[in-house]
C-alpha positions as a printed Julia matrix, in Angstrom:
350×3 Matrix{Float64}:
   0.0    0.0    0.0
   1.33   3.44  -0.9
   0.79   6.16   1.67
   0.74   9.81   0.57
   2.52  11.05   3.7
   5.1    9.68   6.19
   3.81   7.89   9.26
   2.83  10.41  11.94
   3.28  10.02  15.7
   1.75  12.37  18.23
   0.12  12.88  21.59
  -3.2   13.9   23.02
  -4.26  15.09  26.46
  -7.49  15.73  28.33
  -5.71  18.09  30.75
  -6.73  16.03  33.79
  -7.03  17.85  37.11
  -6.86  15.17  39.78
  -4.91  14.59  43.0
  -1.49  13.04  42.67
  -1.98   9.36  43.64
   1.32   9.42  45.56
   0.93  12.64  47.56
  -2.78  13.35  47.4
  -2.01  16.96  46.52
  -4.09  18.72  43.86
  -2.23  20.83  41.32
  -3.8   24.22  40.57
  -5.62  24.73  37.25
  -3.13  27.47  36.39
  -0.16  25.15  36.91
  -1.86  22.31  35.05
  -2.32  24.45  31.95
   1.24  25.77  32.25
   2.52  22.2   32.35
   0.35  21.26  29.38
   1.77  24.06  27.24
   5.28  22.95  28.2
   4.51  19.42  27.04
   3.23  20.68  23.68
   6.35  22.82  23.26
   8.59  19.85  23.97
   6.6   17.6   21.63
   7.26  20.13  18.89
  10.96  20.38  19.72
  11.56  16.61  19.65
   9.87  16.23  16.26
   6.45  14.78  17.06
   3.82  15.45  14.4
   0.53  16.13  16.18
  -0.79  17.24  19.58
  -4.49  16.97  20.39
  -6.39  18.43  23.36
  -9.71  16.87  24.33
 -12.87  18.78  25.27
 -14.45  17.97  28.64
 -16.88  19.81  30.91
 -16.13  18.13  34.23
 -14.37  19.23  37.42
 -11.53  16.75  36.88
 -10.43  18.33  33.56
  -9.4   21.88  32.62
  -9.89  21.71  28.84
 -13.47  22.84  28.29
 -12.11  25.33  25.7
  -9.36  23.39  23.91
  -9.01  25.83  21.0
  -7.89  28.53  23.43
  -5.17  26.19  24.72
  -4.15  25.3   21.17
  -3.94  28.98  20.23
  -1.46  29.49  23.07
   0.44  26.45  21.85
   0.47  27.84  18.3
   2.42  30.84  19.53
   4.97  28.64  21.29
   5.57  26.0   18.58
   6.93  25.86  15.03
   5.76  22.79  13.14
   3.57  20.44  15.18
  -0.03  20.07  14.01
  -2.64  21.21  16.55
  -5.86  19.24  16.91
  -8.68  18.51  19.29
  -9.27  15.03  20.63
 -12.19  15.56  20.35
 -14.42  18.56  19.6
 -17.88  17.56  20.84
 -19.63  18.71  17.7
 -23.08  17.51  18.8
 -23.33  20.15  21.53
 -21.51  22.97  19.73
 -22.38  25.37  16.94
 -20.62  24.37  13.7
 -20.32  28.0   12.61
 -18.45  28.86  15.79
 -16.36  25.68  15.53
 -15.32  26.58  12.0
 -14.51  30.19  12.94
 -12.46  29.12  15.96
 -10.41  26.62  13.97
 -10.0   28.91  10.98
  -8.57  31.49  13.39
  -6.29  28.88  14.95
  -5.19  27.89  11.46
  -4.27  31.48  10.66
  -2.37  31.9   13.93
  -0.46  28.64  13.39
   0.09  29.25   9.65
  -1.76  26.14   8.56
  -1.33  23.66  11.42
  -4.9   23.37  12.72
  -7.1   20.28  12.53
 -10.54  19.39  13.84
 -11.14  15.94  15.29
 -14.92  15.8   15.59
 -16.79  13.32  17.73
 -19.86  12.78  19.84
 -17.84  12.63  23.06
 -17.48   9.89  25.64
 -19.15  11.97  28.39
 -22.55  13.65  28.28
 -22.12  16.78  30.47
 -22.03  19.15  27.49
 -25.54  18.23  26.32
 -27.58  19.66  29.23
 -24.99  22.41  29.69
 -25.69  23.79  26.23
 -29.37  22.92  26.14
 -29.46  19.75  24.02
 -31.58  16.64  24.52
 -29.67  13.37  24.77
 -32.48  11.69  22.87
 -31.15  13.58  19.84
 -27.63  12.21  20.37
 -27.27  10.69  16.89
 -29.14  13.22  14.79
 -27.34  16.16  16.42
 -23.97  14.85  15.31
 -24.91  13.95  11.74
 -26.72  17.25  11.17
 -23.98  19.42  12.61
 -21.28  17.52  10.76
 -23.19  18.19   7.54
 -23.14  21.92   8.25
 -19.47  21.93   9.26
 -18.5   20.25   5.99
 -20.5   22.79   3.98
 -18.77  25.63   5.81
 -15.43  24.1    4.89
 -16.32  23.9    1.2
 -17.51  27.46   0.58
 -17.56  30.78   2.39
 -21.2   31.5    1.5
 -23.65  28.9    2.79
 -27.34  28.08   2.54
 -28.38  25.34   4.96
 -31.36  24.16   6.99
 -31.74  21.49   9.66
 -33.78  20.47  12.69
 -31.53  21.45  15.6
 -30.21  24.85  14.51
 -31.62  27.97  12.88
 -31.26  27.91   9.08
 -28.61  29.87   7.21
 -29.67  31.65   4.03
 -26.84  32.67   1.72
 -24.59  33.95   4.51
 -20.81  34.13   4.48
 -18.66  32.82   7.32
 -15.28  34.35   8.16
 -12.37  34.14   8.6
 -11.31  31.54   6.06
  -8.44  29.3    7.15
  -4.81  29.44   6.05
  -5.09  25.95   4.58
  -7.15  25.58   1.46
  -9.19  22.88   3.16
  -9.25  22.66   6.95
  -8.63  18.98   7.91
 -11.58  17.32   9.65
 -11.1   13.89  11.22
 -13.94  11.77  12.59
 -13.25  10.09  15.94
 -15.01   6.77  16.46
 -15.15   4.36  19.36
 -15.84   1.22  17.36
 -19.36   1.19  15.92
 -19.82   0.1   12.29
 -22.21   2.99  11.58
 -19.62   5.59  12.6
 -16.94   3.87  10.54
 -19.1    3.81   7.41
 -20.14   7.44   7.93
 -16.52   8.61   7.99
 -15.66   6.64   4.85
 -18.76   7.68   2.92
 -18.03  11.35   3.62
 -14.4   10.97   2.55
 -13.08  11.89   5.99
 -10.02  10.49   7.78
 -10.9    8.4   10.83
  -9.39   8.21  14.31
 -10.15   4.9   16.04
  -9.81   4.77  19.83
  -8.4    1.49  21.16
  -8.36   1.79  24.94
  -9.29  -1.73  25.96
  -9.28  -5.29  24.7
  -7.01  -7.02  22.21
  -6.18  -4.93  19.14
  -7.19  -7.72  16.77
 -10.79  -7.14  17.84
 -10.68  -3.79  16.05
  -9.33  -5.04  12.73
 -12.84  -5.61  11.31
 -13.52  -1.88  11.82
 -10.41  -0.78   9.94
 -11.15  -3.32   7.19
 -14.71  -1.97   6.99
 -13.36   1.57   6.73
 -11.09   0.67   3.81
 -13.88  -1.3    2.12
 -16.41   1.52   2.53
 -13.86   4.02   1.26
 -13.4    2.04  -1.94
 -17.1    1.33  -2.32
 -18.04   5.01  -2.09
 -15.41   6.02  -4.62
 -13.15   8.07  -2.38
  -9.4    8.3   -2.69
  -7.07   6.93  -0.03
  -8.06   8.18   3.46
  -5.7    8.34   6.44
  -6.42   6.29   9.55
  -5.27   7.09  13.09
  -5.09   4.73  16.06
  -5.47   6.52  19.41
  -4.45   4.71  22.61
  -3.36   5.11  26.24
   0.13   4.58  27.6
   3.35   5.8   29.18
   7.07   5.52  28.39
  10.17   5.49  30.58
  13.77   4.42  30.11
  13.02   1.33  32.2
   9.93  -0.79  31.5
   9.19  -1.56  35.14
   9.48   2.11  36.05
   7.03   2.97  33.27
   4.5    0.46  34.61
   4.93   1.42  38.26
   4.67   5.15  37.48
   1.6    4.78  35.29
  -0.4    2.2   37.23
  -1.61   4.25  40.27
  -3.06   7.05  38.15
  -4.42   4.56  35.61
  -6.15   2.59  38.39
  -7.69   5.69  39.94
  -8.91   7.07  36.6
 -10.32   3.82  35.21
 -12.07   2.86  38.44
 -13.62   6.32  38.74
 -15.04   6.06  35.24
 -15.99   2.45  35.92
 -18.08   3.42  38.95
 -19.96   5.95  36.82
 -20.62   3.47  34.01
 -21.1    0.24  35.94
 -17.82  -1.41  34.91
 -16.13  -3.86  37.29
 -13.0   -2.6   39.07
  -9.69  -3.11  37.29
  -6.56  -4.57  38.91
  -2.82  -4.96  38.38
  -3.17  -8.29  36.59
  -5.48  -6.78  33.98
  -3.18  -3.8   33.65
  -0.12  -5.99  33.15
  -1.88  -7.89  30.37
  -2.99  -4.65  28.7
   0.65  -3.58  28.37
   1.74  -6.79  26.66
   2.11  -6.91  22.88
  -1.45  -8.2   22.45
  -2.99  -5.74  24.91
  -4.37  -2.25  24.29
  -2.01  -0.02  26.31
   1.42   1.27  25.29
   3.34   1.11  28.58
   7.04   0.28  28.63
  10.48   1.27  27.44
  11.12   2.68  23.93
  11.9   -0.72  22.38
   8.6   -2.16  23.64
   6.65   0.83  22.35
   8.33   0.53  18.94
   7.51  -3.19  18.78
   3.88  -2.58  19.66
   3.32   0.26  17.18
   4.84  -1.85  14.4
   2.75  -4.89  15.44
  -0.44  -2.85  15.24
   0.62  -1.33  11.94
   0.67  -4.82  10.49
  -2.94  -5.22  11.63
  -4.33  -1.84  10.64
  -2.03  -0.26   8.06
  -2.67   3.1    9.73
  -0.93   6.38   8.94
  -1.01   8.03  12.38
  -0.58   6.93  15.99
  -1.64   9.19  18.85
  -0.86   8.35  22.46
  -2.59   9.72  25.54
   0.58   9.86  27.57
  -0.41   9.31  31.16
  -3.92   8.86  32.44
  -4.6   11.01  35.46
  -1.74  12.49  37.49
   1.85  11.83  36.41
   4.88  13.73  37.68
   5.57  16.53  35.21
   9.27  15.78  34.82
   8.49  12.13  34.1
   5.96  13.27  31.5
   8.61  15.46  29.87
  11.06  12.56  29.77
   8.39  10.33  28.23
   7.77  12.88  25.47
  11.5   13.13  24.83
  11.74   9.34  24.51
   8.75   9.17  22.17
  10.15  11.86  19.91
  13.84  10.91  19.87
  13.88   7.13  20.41
  10.54   5.76  19.23
   9.36   7.96  16.38
  12.49   7.83  14.15
  12.68   4.02  14.28
   8.96   3.57  13.61
   8.95   6.03  10.71
  11.96   4.38   9.11
  10.58   0.85   9.44
   7.13   1.76   8.09
   8.7    3.64   5.17
  10.53   0.4    4.28
   7.25  -1.56   4.44
   5.53   0.89   2.14
């Protein structure tokens, strides 16, 4: 398979605001955002390709306005692409989303991307006055409008969940000729087919289970892409993990925050508690998490590339509270030790 661009490796963050599992101390929101900007700067300096910031409206995150954070990052970086992970399009106004990202694109001189999704949490729906019973139709309708805004500056559009637009222009226009829009999916066939039929690149989240379970979704995406007559479309795999010079140190550093975060979400959603045995399996080659030393991370990315043939890998580096200096070292290892080897090996395969 010929890929139009080199393999991309990047990071994403939800800007968690939780107590340190070792000390119990809560970092201030100001310091958390300062640390986040430092991590994006370093990711740029060590040659990573993408940094995404997720949108959440909960007390344990500080990224309810990710485009503002990315605009700050645009001023402090040179080449890294700046994305969301994700923009909750269902509860936002596509006109405002387009304007925000077009502005970010101008500020960054063409480095902005939108990763649109329905979101894994539901707080934004009542917050912005939307009915959860409209969960599916909200997303499809608003995505339709967002794509029309991308195509032309003057738009006529009507839908059920937003006031119509009659021959109105939307400004500013982005620096890039066509603002990239990715669709984030969690593994439903309908979402996969939607992305392919619209000719949009897809980001598939693999945060649990064996990766082989997700191969039917990537196969479906490729098949639907061909069936609907679209050209080659990039695919991203998005996962959790952590890197350290020593594999055991990586696991021991990551596990306490991972346990606290996953069990908190589990209590909300009725999942059974997780444990160290499950965690240790998840970080094996056939598990979902990328936790280990650089050689292990390289091996796992290349293993999954054989399964999926993807063009981008994004890692949520740390889940919950991780010491900032250890985070910085992990980013350095990903950019200087992992990424060059992975890019070179995949270029040979292609």
